[in-house]
Backbone bond lengths (Angstrom), bond angles and torsions (degrees), N, CA, C in turn:
res aa  C-N    CA-C-N  psi(-1)  N-CA   C-N-CA  omega(-1)  CA-C   N-CA-C  phi
1 M - - - 1.460 - - 1.532 110.70 -
2 F 1.351 114.96 -46.89 1.456 119.05 179.89 1.518 111.72 -62.42
3 S 1.342 116.32 -39.75 1.472 119.92 -179.27 1.527 110.97 -65.93
4 V 1.323 116.96 -34.02 1.465 120.85 178.59 1.525 109.95 -66.64
5 V 1.334 115.32 -45.90 1.463 120.13 178.81 1.523 110.43 -62.86
6 L 1.335 116.42 -41.92 1.465 120.92 179.90 1.517 111.22 -61.93
7 R 1.334 116.35 -43.77 1.474 119.82 179.01 1.524 111.12 -64.20
8 K 1.344 115.51 -39.13 1.465 119.42 -178.41 1.521 111.36 -63.57
9 Y 1.331 115.64 -47.15 1.455 118.58 -177.58 1.530 112.07 -76.69
10 S 1.312 117.99 -24.58 1.461 120.39 172.47 1.520 110.53 -66.14
11 F 1.332 115.00 -40.05 1.468 119.98 176.66 1.525 110.70 -63.78
12 I 1.342 116.48 -41.40 1.463 121.14 179.07 1.519 110.30 -62.04
13 A 1.346 116.20 -43.57 1.466 120.86 179.88 1.530 111.04 -62.47
14 K 1.330 117.02 -44.08 1.463 120.60 179.76 1.529 111.22 -66.36
15 S 1.334 116.27 -39.91 1.462 120.51 178.77 1.523 111.04 -65.00
16 N 1.332 116.18 -40.96 1.462 120.36 178.35 1.520 110.76 -63.96
17 L 1.334 116.39 -41.52 1.466 120.80 -179.96 1.527 110.94 -62.52
18 K 1.313 115.82 -40.90 1.466 120.96 -175.75 1.525 112.42 -75.66
19 H 1.320 117.15 -44.59 1.463 120.89 -170.08 1.532 114.49 -97.80
20 N 1.316 118.10 -27.34 1.456 119.92 -173.46 1.525 114.01 -118.62
21 F 1.315 117.49 -35.45 1.458 121.93 -166.47 1.520 113.76 -94.05
22 L 1.315 117.51 -24.93 1.459 121.11 -172.76 1.521 112.19 -59.79
23 I 1.322 117.39 -43.55 1.466 120.48 -178.49 1.525 110.97 -63.59
24 H 1.322 116.57 -33.80 1.468 120.21 179.51 1.530 110.84 -73.29
25 I 1.324 117.07 -35.94 1.463 120.52 175.84 1.532 110.04 -62.92
26 L 1.317 116.52 -43.68 1.467 120.37 179.27 1.527 111.02 -62.98
27 T 1.337 116.51 -39.71 1.461 120.48 177.13 1.521 110.72 -63.55
28 A 1.336 116.44 -41.54 1.467 121.40 179.04 1.527 110.89 -63.72
29 L 1.330 116.83 -42.00 1.472 120.59 178.40 1.527 110.99 -63.92
30 L 1.329 116.59 -38.20 1.464 120.29 176.76 1.522 110.56 -63.30
31 L 1.332 116.41 -40.70 1.462 120.83 177.94 1.532 111.22 -60.28
32 L 1.329 116.14 -43.11 1.465 120.47 179.21 1.527 111.01 -66.09
33 C 1.318 116.22 -37.81 1.469 119.52 179.56 1.528 111.89 -67.53
34 L 1.330 116.45 -29.97 1.459 120.23 -179.61 1.529 112.18 -79.57
35 T 1.321 116.75 -22.74 1.469 120.38 -175.35 1.525 113.22 -57.03
36 P 1.346 119.74 -46.15 1.477 118.79 178.77 1.523 113.25 -62.92
37 L 1.336 117.16 -21.97 1.456 120.54 178.53 1.525 111.05 -78.35
38 L 1.328 116.39 -25.56 1.463 121.23 -177.91 1.528 112.00 -93.62
39 F 1.330 116.25 -31.33 1.462 121.48 -179.39 1.530 109.37 -135.48
40 G 1.296 116.21 146.98 1.452 119.32 170.71 1.515 108.98 -70.31
41 I 1.314 117.67 140.71 1.471 120.27 -178.75 1.532 111.43 -123.73
42 G 1.313 117.49 4.08 1.461 121.00 -177.88 1.518 112.45 -112.16
43 N 1.332 115.24 143.99 1.471 122.29 175.39 1.535 112.88 56.96
44 L 1.323 115.72 43.38 1.461 121.36 179.98 1.523 110.33 -103.00
45 D 1.334 116.00 151.27 1.465 119.12 172.26 1.529 108.96 -83.21
46 A 1.327 117.11 -177.06 1.461 120.82 -173.86 1.521 112.11 -62.05
47 A 1.324 117.72 -46.79 1.461 120.83 -177.87 1.528 111.28 -64.21
48 A 1.326 116.37 -43.45 1.467 120.40 -179.46 1.525 111.47 -69.77
49 S 1.321 117.57 -32.77 1.467 121.13 179.30 1.526 111.71 -65.25
50 A 1.324 116.40 -29.50 1.461 120.07 -178.97 1.526 112.01 -70.06
51 V 1.324 117.18 -23.44 1.466 120.60 -173.93 1.529 112.81 -63.11
52 P 1.347 120.50 -56.00 1.467 118.33 179.12 1.522 112.67 -63.84
53 L 1.328 117.28 -32.48 1.461 120.08 179.74 1.525 111.16 -66.77
54 E 1.319 116.74 -45.06 1.462 120.96 -177.20 1.522 113.20 -82.05
55 M 1.311 117.14 -27.38 1.462 119.90 -175.49 1.529 113.31 -88.69
56 I 1.340 117.07 -33.09 1.465 120.00 -175.58 1.527 112.40 -120.83
57 V 1.313 116.99 -53.54 1.464 120.56 -174.59 1.523 111.00 -60.98
58 V 1.320 117.50 -31.24 1.466 121.61 179.24 1.531 111.99 -60.30
59 L 1.326 117.48 -22.70 1.471 121.40 -179.77 1.526 112.73 -67.96
60 L 1.328 117.13 -10.67 1.464 119.72 175.59 1.523 111.03 -57.68
61 G 1.321 117.22 -29.82 1.452 120.44 179.23 1.513 112.10 -62.59
62 I 1.325 116.54 -41.91 1.467 120.52 178.28 1.523 110.09 -67.43
63 V 1.324 116.28 -43.24 1.463 121.06 -176.00 1.527 112.08 -66.40
64 L 1.326 117.51 -41.77 1.459 120.62 -169.80 1.526 114.86 -101.47
65 L 1.328 117.50 -25.26 1.465 118.70 -175.39 1.529 113.36 -100.62
66 T 1.309 117.33 -38.49 1.465 120.75 -177.07 1.532 113.94 -55.30
67 P 1.338 119.76 -39.54 1.474 118.96 -173.59 1.531 116.00 -84.31
68 I 1.339 119.87 25.44 1.469 118.51 -177.98 1.527 112.36 -67.95
69 F 1.333 117.75 -20.46 1.470 120.80 177.92 1.528 112.17 -96.44
70 M 1.331 117.27 4.46 1.461 120.52 -172.61 1.534 114.14 -58.68
71 P 1.341 120.68 -44.56 1.472 119.13 -178.60 1.522 113.11 -57.04
72 E 1.341 116.93 -34.84 1.461 120.21 -178.18 1.528 113.13 -77.59
73 Q 1.337 117.24 -2.92 1.452 119.74 176.25 1.525 110.68 -66.24
74 Q 1.339 115.63 -25.33 1.464 119.91 176.24 1.531 109.07 -85.91
75 K 1.308 116.09 122.18 1.461 121.16 -173.01 1.515 112.30 -58.12
76 D 1.321 117.98 -41.60 1.468 121.43 -177.90 1.528 110.75 -62.46
77 I 1.335 116.32 -43.49 1.462 120.18 179.68 1.528 110.33 -65.93
78 R 1.339 116.56 -42.12 1.453 120.08 -179.82 1.527 111.33 -61.61
79 E 1.322 116.86 -44.02 1.460 120.27 -179.32 1.522 111.27 -66.26
80 L 1.337 116.74 -36.05 1.464 120.21 177.97 1.519 110.69 -66.02
81 I 1.331 116.25 -45.09 1.455 120.46 -178.68 1.522 111.56 -63.03
82 E 1.333 116.12 -38.07 1.456 120.28 -176.83 1.519 112.56 -69.71
83 T 1.342 117.41 -15.28 1.468 119.86 177.41 1.519 111.86 -86.77
84 K 1.344 117.48 -10.59 1.450 121.17 -177.29 1.534 110.36 -84.87
85 C 1.329 114.99 155.97 1.461 119.96 -179.75 1.525 112.73 -81.03
86 T 1.316 117.64 -13.23 1.459 121.26 179.36 1.519 110.53 -67.12
87 S 1.319 116.40 134.45 1.459 121.59 179.88 1.525 110.54 -63.52
88 Q 1.331 115.82 124.02 1.462 119.33 178.43 1.523 111.04 -66.94
89 S 1.329 116.57 -33.20 1.463 119.95 176.47 1.524 110.56 -62.08
90 G 1.342 116.03 -37.27 1.453 120.56 176.83 1.517 112.04 -64.27
91 I 1.324 116.16 -38.39 1.463 121.08 178.07 1.527 109.90 -65.17
92 Y 1.332 116.29 -44.79 1.463 119.78 177.77 1.523 110.91 -60.83
93 L 1.317 115.88 -40.35 1.469 120.29 -178.89 1.525 110.93 -64.59
94 I 1.333 116.64 -41.23 1.468 120.76 177.23 1.527 110.20 -61.21
95 R 1.325 116.70 -45.04 1.466 120.18 178.78 1.524 110.70 -61.85
96 M 1.330 115.83 -41.58 1.453 119.64 -177.58 1.524 111.40 -66.85
97 I 1.321 116.56 -43.35 1.467 120.18 178.38 1.530 110.32 -61.02
98 T 1.323 116.10 -42.28 1.468 120.56 178.33 1.524 110.85 -60.56
99 S 1.347 116.08 -45.86 1.459 120.93 -178.53 1.520 111.41 -65.59
100 V 1.327 116.20 -47.30 1.458 120.77 -176.71 1.529 111.05 -63.70
101 T 1.324 116.66 -42.36 1.466 120.64 178.89 1.528 111.11 -63.12
102 T 1.324 115.79 -42.95 1.467 120.30 179.41 1.513 111.40 -64.41
103 I 1.326 116.98 -41.80 1.466 121.32 178.50 1.530 110.36 -58.63
104 F 1.325 116.06 -48.20 1.467 119.71 -177.39 1.529 111.12 -63.47
105 I 1.324 117.12 -44.77 1.464 120.79 -178.97 1.528 110.81 -62.50
106 M 1.329 117.19 -43.04 1.459 120.63 -179.80 1.524 111.25 -64.39
107 I 1.329 116.84 -42.63 1.463 119.96 179.16 1.524 110.84 -64.09
108 L 1.333 116.32 -43.55 1.461 120.36 179.45 1.528 110.93 -61.56
109 C 1.317 116.87 -45.08 1.472 120.36 -179.99 1.521 110.99 -62.81
110 F 1.338 117.55 -39.88 1.457 120.00 179.85 1.526 110.88 -68.85
111 A 1.332 116.39 -39.55 1.468 119.83 178.13 1.532 110.96 -63.77
112 L 1.320 116.72 -40.63 1.462 120.77 176.73 1.525 110.96 -64.12
113 F 1.321 116.46 -38.88 1.461 121.17 177.83 1.533 110.50 -62.34
114 M 1.334 116.44 -41.39 1.460 120.16 176.58 1.527 111.08 -62.60
115 S 1.337 115.46 -42.85 1.458 119.98 -179.99 1.527 111.51 -62.84
116 L 1.323 116.27 -40.85 1.465 120.66 178.74 1.528 112.08 -66.25
117 N 1.341 115.45 -21.64 1.463 119.97 177.77 1.525 112.23 -91.90
118 G 1.322 115.86 16.37 1.455 119.76 171.39 1.514 116.12 95.27
119 S 1.322 118.11 1.96 1.463 119.88 178.41 1.529 109.48 -76.42
120 N 1.312 115.50 137.84 1.462 121.42 -174.32 1.537 109.98 -109.66
121 F 1.335 116.75 102.60 1.458 121.83 179.57 1.527 108.56 -159.12
122 P 1.330 118.69 160.09 1.467 120.98 177.63 1.522 110.36 -72.74
123 V 1.314 116.59 102.81 1.467 121.45 -170.26 1.532 112.09 -59.35
124 L 1.322 117.20 -50.09 1.459 119.44 -176.02 1.529 111.17 -65.49
125 K 1.319 116.91 -43.77 1.458 120.47 -179.85 1.521 111.09 -61.89
126 Y 1.312 117.19 -44.50 1.462 120.67 -179.08 1.531 111.36 -70.96
127 T 1.329 116.45 -31.75 1.465 119.75 174.98 1.519 110.17 -63.54
128 I 1.318 116.22 -46.23 1.468 120.67 179.84 1.526 110.76 -65.05
129 G 1.323 116.93 -43.43 1.461 120.27 179.03 1.519 112.44 -61.90
130 T 1.324 116.54 -43.88 1.467 120.80 177.74 1.519 110.72 -65.33
131 F 1.336 116.64 -40.01 1.459 120.82 178.01 1.527 111.10 -62.12
132 F 1.327 117.78 -42.10 1.464 120.98 178.86 1.530 110.49 -60.84
133 G 1.339 116.17 -42.33 1.460 119.78 177.80 1.519 112.44 -66.02
134 A 1.331 116.04 -42.21 1.461 120.77 179.30 1.528 110.85 -64.41
135 F 1.330 115.77 -42.20 1.454 120.20 179.25 1.526 111.06 -64.00
136 F 1.321 116.71 -37.78 1.460 120.15 177.81 1.527 110.93 -63.41
137 L 1.326 116.98 -49.33 1.469 119.89 179.73 1.528 110.91 -59.44
138 G 1.347 116.13 -42.58 1.453 119.68 177.84 1.521 111.95 -64.33
139 A 1.337 116.47 -38.34 1.466 120.50 179.92 1.522 111.67 -66.34
140 V 1.332 116.39 -36.45 1.466 120.02 174.76 1.529 109.76 -60.78
141 G 1.325 115.75 -45.18 1.461 119.81 177.69 1.510 112.52 -63.32
142 V 1.334 117.00 -41.84 1.465 121.46 178.37 1.522 110.50 -61.94
143 F 1.328 116.62 -44.94 1.462 120.80 -177.86 1.527 111.40 -61.04
144 F 1.308 116.82 -50.73 1.457 119.47 -175.05 1.529 112.74 -74.25
145 S 1.325 117.66 -31.01 1.465 118.55 174.00 1.519 110.36 -71.71
146 G 1.340 116.69 -31.75 1.460 120.68 179.40 1.512 113.21 -70.94
147 I 1.334 117.43 -44.46 1.463 119.59 -177.16 1.519 112.42 -78.12
148 S 1.335 117.12 -22.97 1.466 120.62 -179.73 1.524 112.46 -96.82
149 D 1.345 115.50 -14.32 1.465 121.39 -175.00 1.530 110.75 58.90
150 N 1.330 115.02 34.22 1.466 120.94 -178.59 1.521 108.23 -144.62
151 I 1.319 116.55 111.84 1.458 121.67 -175.96 1.526 112.16 -63.62
152 A 1.338 116.66 -30.61 1.461 120.47 -179.62 1.527 111.09 -64.32
153 V 1.331 116.61 -35.37 1.464 120.51 178.16 1.528 109.97 -63.75
154 G 1.325 116.57 -41.67 1.457 120.71 177.86 1.514 112.35 -59.64
155 Y 1.327 116.76 -45.01 1.459 120.83 177.86 1.525 111.17 -62.10
156 M 1.328 116.20 -45.48 1.462 120.13 -175.04 1.526 111.98 -65.62
157 V 1.330 117.13 -43.50 1.464 119.68 -177.55 1.531 111.11 -68.27
158 S 1.333 117.02 -43.10 1.469 119.48 179.84 1.523 111.15 -65.36
159 L 1.316 117.38 -39.18 1.473 120.14 176.96 1.521 111.05 -68.22
160 F 1.334 116.37 -37.60 1.464 119.43 177.33 1.523 110.58 -62.35
161 Y 1.331 116.43 -40.86 1.460 119.65 179.43 1.533 110.48 -63.80
162 Y 1.308 115.65 -40.82 1.470 120.70 177.86 1.527 110.67 -60.72
163 V 1.323 117.30 -47.41 1.463 121.84 -179.16 1.533 110.34 -66.13
164 F 1.335 116.26 -38.07 1.458 120.21 179.05 1.528 111.00 -62.54
165 N 1.322 117.38 -35.49 1.459 121.66 175.41 1.518 110.83 -61.15
166 M 1.308 116.83 -40.73 1.463 121.11 179.75 1.515 110.96 -67.27
167 A 1.340 116.55 -36.92 1.463 120.36 -175.45 1.525 112.64 -83.95
168 A 1.343 116.18 -41.63 1.465 119.97 -172.19 1.518 113.42 -92.64
169 G 1.327 116.95 -31.71 1.455 120.45 -178.76 1.516 112.41 73.54
170 S 1.301 115.20 -169.23 1.465 120.82 -174.75 1.524 113.16 -72.93
171 K 1.321 117.82 -15.55 1.460 121.19 -177.46 1.513 112.36 -57.21
172 Y 1.323 117.39 -41.75 1.458 121.27 -175.90 1.525 113.14 -99.94
173 L 1.317 117.89 -18.52 1.462 120.73 -174.75 1.519 113.60 -101.93
174 G 1.318 117.07 -17.79 1.458 120.58 174.06 1.514 113.37 57.04
175 K 1.330 116.25 -123.48 1.463 122.24 -175.38 1.532 112.59 -70.66
176 L 1.321 118.19 -11.80 1.461 120.87 -179.45 1.527 111.66 -104.98
177 F 1.317 115.66 27.94 1.464 121.72 176.51 1.524 109.32 -78.36
178 L 1.321 116.80 131.17 1.461 121.54 -173.51 1.531 113.89 -77.18
179 F 1.327 118.05 -30.44 1.459 120.93 -167.36 1.530 112.55 -105.95
180 S 1.305 117.34 38.94 1.469 120.54 -172.95 1.526 113.44 -73.72
181 M 1.327 119.22 -30.18 1.471 119.95 -177.80 1.515 111.74 -62.20
182 S 1.314 116.85 -37.69 1.462 119.68 178.79 1.522 111.67 -68.78
183 K 1.358 116.43 -15.44 1.466 121.81 176.03 1.524 111.06 -96.37
184 G 1.334 117.21 0.33 1.452 120.77 177.54 1.517 115.10 89.98
185 S 1.331 117.80 12.95 1.464 120.92 -178.41 1.527 110.15 -122.23
186 F 1.337 115.99 139.98 1.467 121.08 -179.85 1.532 112.18 -114.68
187 E 1.324 117.83 -12.55 1.467 121.54 -174.96 1.527 112.65 -57.81
188 E 1.322 115.98 -37.91 1.463 120.01 -177.96 1.522 112.58 -60.31
189 K 1.323 117.08 -27.37 1.463 120.45 -177.94 1.532 111.08 -63.92
190 Y 1.326 117.16 -36.37 1.460 119.96 178.94 1.531 111.00 -67.45
191 W 1.313 116.84 -37.15 1.459 120.70 176.96 1.532 110.68 -66.85
192 L 1.317 116.19 -39.15 1.466 119.72 177.63 1.528 110.79 -62.27
193 M 1.322 116.39 -44.43 1.456 120.00 -178.18 1.522 111.34 -66.71
194 G 1.329 116.97 -44.19 1.457 120.13 178.65 1.514 112.19 -61.01
195 T 1.320 116.57 -42.86 1.463 121.03 178.42 1.521 110.96 -65.96
196 A 1.327 116.48 -38.89 1.465 120.88 179.64 1.527 111.14 -62.77
197 I 1.327 117.18 -44.33 1.462 120.70 179.08 1.525 110.01 -61.34
198 L 1.332 116.86 -42.76 1.462 121.30 178.74 1.528 111.05 -60.97
199 L 1.325 116.87 -44.75 1.472 120.96 -179.99 1.527 111.42 -61.92
200 V 1.319 116.60 -42.37 1.462 120.62 -179.12 1.527 110.85 -65.48
201 V 1.333 116.85 -45.47 1.470 120.99 -179.72 1.529 110.50 -61.62
202 V 1.329 116.81 -46.16 1.466 120.84 179.37 1.520 110.75 -61.64
203 T 1.322 116.80 -41.35 1.467 120.84 -179.72 1.524 111.23 -62.73
204 L 1.318 117.83 -44.96 1.459 121.46 179.78 1.528 110.84 -64.06
205 L 1.336 116.96 -37.70 1.468 120.41 176.74 1.522 110.95 -65.31
206 I 1.333 116.08 -42.91 1.455 119.99 177.95 1.515 111.63 -62.25
207 Q 1.325 117.06 -43.77 1.457 121.47 178.48 1.532 111.43 -61.20
208 T 1.333 117.09 -38.12 1.460 121.05 178.37 1.527 110.35 -63.92
209 V 1.339 116.97 -43.41 1.467 121.48 179.00 1.512 110.94 -64.16
210 I 1.338 116.57 -43.68 1.466 121.23 -179.52 1.521 111.38 -60.17
211 R 1.330 116.87 -42.56 1.459 119.90 -179.37 1.539 111.19 -66.70
212 R 1.311 117.07 -34.69 1.472 119.73 179.62 1.513 110.66 -69.72
213 V 1.351 116.73 -37.18 1.462 120.97 178.23 1.505 111.25 -65.16
214 R 1.333 115.24 -38.18 1.474 119.66 178.63 1.519 111.18 -64.49
């Protein structure tokens, strides 16, 4: 029984990677390639090293996590999926695990690349901090695309939050400030991660209720 379930969800993961996720991975890789052109990444101290990670690399969360509901935006696909016996929540979870794992690996590889270019910062700590910020931005996108049933809304709200951080700073956002590492503080990252987990759980619960009503 377990092997059957494992094969089924492995197939779902591979299908998602091939048909839905590949374009987002390519977009994320392009974003990483552009980062050195926008910010210096070599021979930086700890505070300066946090800037490209928090300002650009953190956007991987929006690129890779927000679109987990994208296939169901097409009515025909949604109706087909809803006729299957496979748990839709399970499908969402597979997509989310794939996205989250990819985000972390990409951030870690970029942080290591910065370190190899002479930047001096705690690689693992900054990787985790950037991942927490990226996951939060992606969770905001997931939440708003989930409750609105419109992926564009998710993108717009998460990007608006990112821009608002740049304009307003920590004064108005407090513990949910995205760019705290460059200010020498890491506490905000835990608040971002906790809030992100809450948003994701609530979104999945809402999606489950919506499907039952349908």
